[in-house]
Each structure stands twice: as structure tokens, then as C-alpha cells.
Backbone bond lengths (Angstrom), bond angles and torsions (degrees), N, CA, C in turn:
res aa  C-N    CA-C-N  psi(-1)  N-CA   C-N-CA  omega(-1)  CA-C   N-CA-C  phi
1 X - - - 1.457 - - 1.535 108.33 -
2 X 1.319 116.51 130.91 1.460 120.88 178.72 1.534 109.90 -74.40
3 X 1.320 116.56 165.89 1.466 118.17 178.15 1.534 110.47 -67.99
4 X 1.313 117.28 -29.25 1.465 119.98 175.66 1.534 109.74 -65.09
5 X 1.334 116.70 -42.81 1.468 120.91 177.17 1.531 111.01 -63.06
6 X 1.334 116.86 -37.92 1.470 120.33 178.93 1.527 111.07 -61.72
7 X 1.311 116.75 -44.17 1.463 120.30 -179.33 1.524 110.16 -68.85
8 X 1.324 117.95 -39.86 1.468 120.21 176.40 1.531 110.18 -59.49
9 X 1.319 117.02 -42.43 1.463 121.55 178.69 1.524 110.30 -64.66
10 X 1.322 117.34 -44.05 1.473 121.26 179.28 1.522 110.55 -59.32
11 X 1.324 117.14 -46.23 1.465 120.75 -179.72 1.529 111.61 -67.09
12 X 1.321 116.90 -34.09 1.464 120.18 176.94 1.527 110.49 -64.92
13 X 1.332 116.70 -38.44 1.469 120.33 176.67 1.529 110.68 -61.20
14 X 1.319 117.40 -45.67 1.469 120.71 179.88 1.525 109.49 -63.24
15 X 1.318 116.97 -45.87 1.465 121.15 -178.32 1.530 111.68 -60.96
16 X 1.335 116.71 -34.68 1.462 121.04 -178.84 1.528 112.54 -86.01
17 X 1.329 116.76 -4.12 1.462 119.94 -178.94 1.516 113.32 83.78
18 X 1.330 118.19 11.05 1.465 122.84 178.44 1.532 109.63 -87.32
19 X 1.314 116.08 65.81 1.463 120.87 -172.93 1.525 111.53 -65.75
20 X 1.340 118.16 -37.24 1.465 119.70 178.48 1.529 111.22 -63.02
21 X 1.333 117.46 -38.28 1.464 120.80 176.56 1.528 110.00 -64.34
22 X 1.326 116.77 -41.13 1.468 120.86 176.62 1.525 110.39 -61.40
23 X 1.337 116.45 -47.51 1.467 120.09 -179.03 1.526 111.25 -61.16
24 X 1.332 116.76 -31.64 1.460 120.76 177.37 1.521 112.76 -65.89
25 X 1.320 117.10 -18.08 1.464 121.42 178.48 1.526 112.16 -89.04
26 X 1.342 117.05 -7.09 1.457 121.45 -178.30 1.526 110.81 -93.19
27 X 1.318 116.22 142.00 1.467 121.08 174.34 1.527 109.65 -67.57
28 X 1.306 116.72 154.38 1.469 120.73 179.05 1.521 111.63 -57.24
29 X 1.337 116.97 -33.62 1.467 120.70 -178.53 1.530 112.42 -98.97
30 X 1.328 117.01 21.98 1.473 122.72 178.06 1.527 110.55 -51.82
31 X 1.313 115.14 141.26 1.466 121.75 176.07 1.520 109.33 -136.94
32 X 1.333 115.00 134.57 1.455 122.51 173.57 1.516 106.45 -110.10
33 X 1.308 116.02 120.51 1.456 121.22 179.43 1.523 108.99 -113.78
34 X 1.331 115.29 131.96 1.452 121.98 179.59 1.518 107.98 -123.96
35 X 1.325 116.65 125.25 1.467 117.34 176.95 1.527 107.65 -61.82
36 X 1.302 117.12 137.84 1.455 121.19 -177.90 1.516 112.76 97.29
37 X 1.350 118.47 -11.16 1.458 121.37 174.94 1.519 108.56 -112.01
38 X 1.346 117.09 135.92 1.454 119.97 -171.60 1.525 115.54 -71.91
39 X 1.326 118.86 -28.67 1.460 120.27 -176.54 1.520 110.50 -127.81
40 X 1.340 116.58 149.32 1.461 118.60 178.10 1.529 111.39 -72.10
41 X 1.308 115.31 157.34 1.458 122.81 176.53 1.523 107.57 -92.10
42 X 1.325 117.01 128.72 1.453 121.98 178.59 1.523 110.70 -82.12
43 X 1.308 116.34 171.75 1.468 121.89 176.60 1.525 109.91 -58.46
44 X 1.321 117.01 -44.19 1.460 121.17 -179.08 1.533 111.43 -62.01
45 X 1.317 116.72 -48.89 1.460 120.46 -179.52 1.529 110.87 -66.28
46 X 1.332 117.79 -36.99 1.466 120.69 176.85 1.529 110.10 -58.26
47 X 1.320 117.09 -40.64 1.456 121.14 178.26 1.516 111.99 -64.27
48 X 1.311 116.53 -43.77 1.471 121.02 178.79 1.525 110.23 -61.73
49 X 1.321 116.93 -47.41 1.465 121.38 -178.26 1.526 111.84 -64.68
50 X 1.333 117.45 -45.19 1.462 120.43 -178.25 1.527 112.09 -66.68
51 X 1.324 117.14 -42.25 1.473 119.89 179.14 1.527 110.56 -63.95
52 X 1.322 116.60 -43.01 1.472 120.11 178.68 1.521 110.42 -64.57
53 X 1.316 117.18 -42.00 1.463 121.19 -179.69 1.529 110.88 -64.42
54 X 1.327 117.89 -41.90 1.472 120.95 179.39 1.532 111.72 -66.17
55 X 1.349 116.92 -36.25 1.469 119.29 176.92 1.528 110.60 -67.30
56 X 1.324 116.75 -39.59 1.463 121.46 -178.21 1.524 111.91 -76.87
57 X 1.317 116.77 -31.98 1.473 122.14 -176.38 1.536 107.78 -129.09
58 X 1.336 117.07 78.77 1.463 119.31 -174.68 1.525 114.59 -63.97
59 X 1.326 118.24 -21.71 1.465 121.15 178.32 1.532 111.49 -99.59
60 X 1.311 116.46 28.36 1.462 122.55 -178.86 1.528 111.42 -50.74
61 X 1.314 115.72 128.61 1.463 122.48 176.38 1.520 107.23 -124.19
62 X 1.325 116.37 124.22 1.466 120.79 -178.14 1.518 112.71 -73.77
63 X 1.316 118.43 -19.51 1.464 121.57 177.64 1.520 113.01 58.74
64 X 1.329 117.20 45.19 1.465 121.84 -177.03 1.524 110.37 -77.35
65 X 1.324 114.78 130.29 1.466 121.55 174.36 1.522 108.59 -136.58
66 X 1.310 115.59 163.59 1.459 122.36 174.27 1.538 112.39 57.35
67 X 1.329 117.27 37.86 1.468 122.53 179.40 1.520 109.11 -70.59
68 X 1.335 116.29 126.79 1.458 119.77 -176.34 1.530 111.27 -157.56
69 X 1.324 114.89 155.96 1.460 120.91 174.56 1.515 108.13 -100.10
70 X 1.320 115.57 130.99 1.458 122.71 176.28 1.530 106.26 -127.43
71 X 1.328 115.51 106.18 1.469 121.72 -175.41 1.529 109.73 56.93
72 X 1.332 117.05 -119.27 1.470 120.57 -175.22 1.524 112.86 -100.51
73 X 1.316 117.27 19.03 1.466 119.87 -179.60 1.525 110.46 -133.46
74 X 1.326 114.30 160.78 1.462 121.69 177.26 1.519 107.47 -112.73
75 X 1.318 115.65 131.60 1.460 121.25 -177.85 1.524 109.30 -124.41
76 X 1.338 115.87 149.55 1.457 120.62 177.33 1.519 109.54 -164.28
77 X 1.327 114.70 165.86 1.457 122.05 173.95 1.519 107.00 -106.97
78 X 1.320 116.38 151.86 1.457 120.31 -177.71 1.524 110.46 -150.92
79 X 1.321 115.07 150.85 1.457 121.81 172.88 1.527 106.91 -150.02
80 X 1.310 116.25 105.48 1.459 123.13 -175.29 1.523 110.78 -70.19
81 X 1.354 115.38 137.52 1.457 121.55 173.82 1.526 108.92 -138.46
82 X 1.305 116.00 165.64 1.455 121.43 176.93 1.518 110.17 163.75
83 X 1.328 115.76 -170.35 1.459 121.73 -178.96 1.523 109.15 -125.43
84 X 1.323 117.01 129.60 1.471 123.10 -177.76 1.534 108.66 -76.68
85 X 1.341 115.87 89.44 1.467 121.82 -175.71 1.518 114.07 -110.46
86 X 1.323 117.76 -7.79 1.463 121.07 -179.39 1.510 110.35 -127.51
87 X 1.327 115.93 168.30 1.461 121.14 178.42 1.529 109.11 -71.15
88 X 1.325 116.56 131.64 1.463 121.81 175.01 1.514 106.87 -90.96
89 X 1.338 116.06 111.98 1.463 121.02 -177.82 1.518 109.91 -125.28
90 X 1.323 114.94 125.18 1.456 122.40 175.43 1.525 108.03 -129.84
91 X 1.322 117.97 146.64 1.463 119.78 -179.74 1.529 111.30 -58.99
92 X 1.322 116.10 132.71 1.464 120.85 176.73 1.520 114.46 76.73
93 X 1.326 117.68 6.96 1.463 122.29 -178.38 1.531 107.29 -125.59
94 X 1.343 118.56 133.20 1.465 119.04 178.47 1.535 111.28 -57.83
95 X 1.345 117.62 137.35 1.470 119.91 179.44 1.512 111.64 -61.92
96 X 1.317 115.33 147.57 1.459 121.97 178.71 1.528 108.34 -113.81
97 X 1.337 117.48 111.53 1.464 119.90 -177.60 1.527 111.57 -66.20
98 X 1.336 116.69 157.20 1.463 119.73 -179.26 1.526 112.16 -63.04
99 X 1.313 114.96 143.22 1.467 121.24 178.40 1.526 111.19 -109.51
100 X 1.328 116.23 -13.66 1.465 123.04 -174.45 1.525 112.10 60.44
101 X 1.328 115.97 20.86 1.464 120.81 176.49 1.516 110.54 -91.64
102 X 1.304 115.66 149.62 1.461 122.24 173.20 1.526 107.54 -72.64
103 X 1.323 116.49 134.74 1.460 120.95 177.68 1.524 108.65 -116.56
104 X 1.321 114.67 155.55 1.461 119.82 178.65 1.515 109.07 -148.93
105 X 1.319 115.78 124.88 1.454 120.93 174.18 1.515 109.95 -76.24
106 X 1.306 114.62 170.36 1.460 118.91 177.91 1.532 109.35 -87.36
107 X 1.325 117.44 152.03 1.469 119.89 179.59 1.525 110.59 -59.22
108 X 1.319 114.75 140.27 1.460 119.66 179.05 1.522 109.67 -149.85
109 X 1.303 115.18 161.46 1.465 121.90 175.79 1.517 107.75 -113.06
110 X 1.331 116.19 142.48 1.461 120.39 -178.00 1.517 109.98 -129.07
111 X 1.333 114.33 150.40 1.459 121.94 175.96 1.525 108.31 -135.04
112 X 1.329 116.40 132.60 1.469 123.06 175.18 1.518 109.22 -111.00
113 X 1.320 116.08 141.91 1.455 122.95 169.91 1.520 107.37 -116.54
114 X 1.322 115.96 137.18 1.469 121.86 -178.33 1.520 108.34 -122.50
115 X 1.339 114.16 137.11 1.464 120.06 177.92 1.522 107.64 -139.50
116 X 1.321 115.80 132.21 1.466 121.83 179.22 1.526 112.23 51.60
117 X 1.339 116.27 39.16 1.447 121.36 175.36 1.517 115.43 79.60
118 X 1.319 118.48 6.20 1.473 122.14 -179.68 1.524 109.70 -122.74
119 X 1.337 115.69 147.81 1.458 120.06 173.65 1.522 107.19 -76.46
120 X 1.320 116.65 120.08 1.466 120.46 -175.24 1.522 113.32 -104.73
121 X 1.303 116.10 -26.70 1.459 118.45 -177.69 1.515 109.55 -152.23
122 X 1.321 113.84 142.69 1.459 120.90 174.17 1.520 106.80 -132.11
123 X 1.288 115.17 134.11 1.457 120.47 177.52 1.526 107.94 -120.62
124 X 1.326 115.90 126.29 1.462 120.42 176.21 1.518 107.73 -110.84
125 X 1.298 114.52 124.35 1.461 121.86 -179.18 1.515 108.51 -107.46
126 X 1.326 115.56 107.55 1.457 119.99 175.89 1.517 108.88 -78.15
127 X 1.285 115.89 146.13 1.460 119.93 179.45 1.525 109.58 -71.21
128 X 1.327 118.11 152.73 1.467 120.55 179.79 1.531 111.33 -53.38
129 X 1.325 115.25 135.84 1.455 121.47 178.14 1.520 114.10 86.20
130 X 1.338 117.33 -0.64 1.464 119.02 178.95 1.530 109.83 -94.49
131 X 1.322 115.55 164.88 1.458 123.08 -172.88 1.523 109.92 -117.79
132 X 1.347 119.70 122.52 1.459 120.82 -179.18 1.530 113.57 -63.16
133 X 1.325 118.84 -18.33 1.462 122.39 -179.31 1.529 112.54 -98.10
134 X 1.325 118.62 2.38 1.466 123.09 -175.13 1.537 112.49 -50.63
135 X 1.315 116.95 -51.29 1.461 121.30 -178.20 1.527 110.96 -63.63
136 X 1.329 116.77 -45.41 1.470 120.21 -178.41 1.527 112.09 -65.09
137 X 1.313 116.79 -35.64 1.471 119.59 177.20 1.535 111.50 -62.28
138 X 1.328 116.48 -35.19 1.462 120.38 176.23 1.527 111.41 -63.96
139 X 1.336 115.96 -22.94 1.458 121.92 -179.98 1.530 111.79 -97.69
140 X 1.336 116.64 7.18 1.463 120.66 177.90 1.512 113.98 85.04
141 X 1.331 118.89 14.51 1.469 123.20 -179.53 1.527 108.47 -106.81
142 X 1.330 115.71 121.90 1.472 120.76 -179.65 1.536 112.67 -96.64
143 X 1.336 116.65 -23.65 1.457 120.47 -177.79 1.515 109.44 -147.19
144 X 1.332 117.04 135.65 1.447 121.56 178.83 1.522 110.52 -84.76
145 X 1.340 117.42 154.54 1.470 119.36 176.31 1.522 110.64 -71.55
146 X 1.319 115.49 159.50 1.464 120.35 173.73 1.449 117.37 94.63
């Protein structure tokens, strides 16, 4: 399986709500870095966030476009959309009841690095003037745990 196929499979798992299968594709030391956020997201926290997001937005669509391999990394553009139909619950954060409103993340670019068959790092580059908490605020979350 090529690294492009690995990323396509990983994104398909997230889209289908198979978060545990997605997490199984991540290295133990996986890190998600987002410009505008002070600390990287660990594999454990990524699992918590994705599971909570899928419960709150069961029709979550990653909106992936321009998927391509550039040397040893996979790059793509994304803009998350869906409908807030479930309770958004994160540890240490008050639950946010469903609003049944359509939500939309801001456009962003992502890059994955793969090593020894596992996704080891993901970098999300928000466009200038965008807010890393934009999507979560639509779900009633002002601050993430951790």
C-alpha cells in the first residue's frame, strides 16, 4: 500500500466514524500541530476529540480536496462540514447540547508524514485570519481540554 493509499484509508475511517481503526493507523508518538495552537495534539487527545466530534456531528464530512503526494508526505485541503445533531462532550468542558444547525470549519491545508507504515505527524495550516477554535465555537465549546 502506498502512503497515498494509507492516508485515503485513514480519512475513510474518520468519514465512516471508525475512529478506533483510524487511531490504529497512528504511531504511538503521533503529533498533530495546528498553527495558532500552542501545544500539539497527541494520539490520545486526537482520539478524544474525533470521537466527540463524530458523536456531535454524525454526518461529519472532511471536505478533502487536492489530495496529492509530494515526496515523502501527503498534502490536501480540507473544510469540515456537518450538522450538530448530538451532544458535544469533552472531558473537563461543559456539554453542548445539539442545535441541529449546519456547521462549517474554516478552509485549511493539511500535511501527513508516514514512517514505518504509521502516520507520525500531521500539520494543519490555517489560512491567515482564521481561528483554530472556529468549528468548536459553533458547537458551543470555547476551550479544548489539555
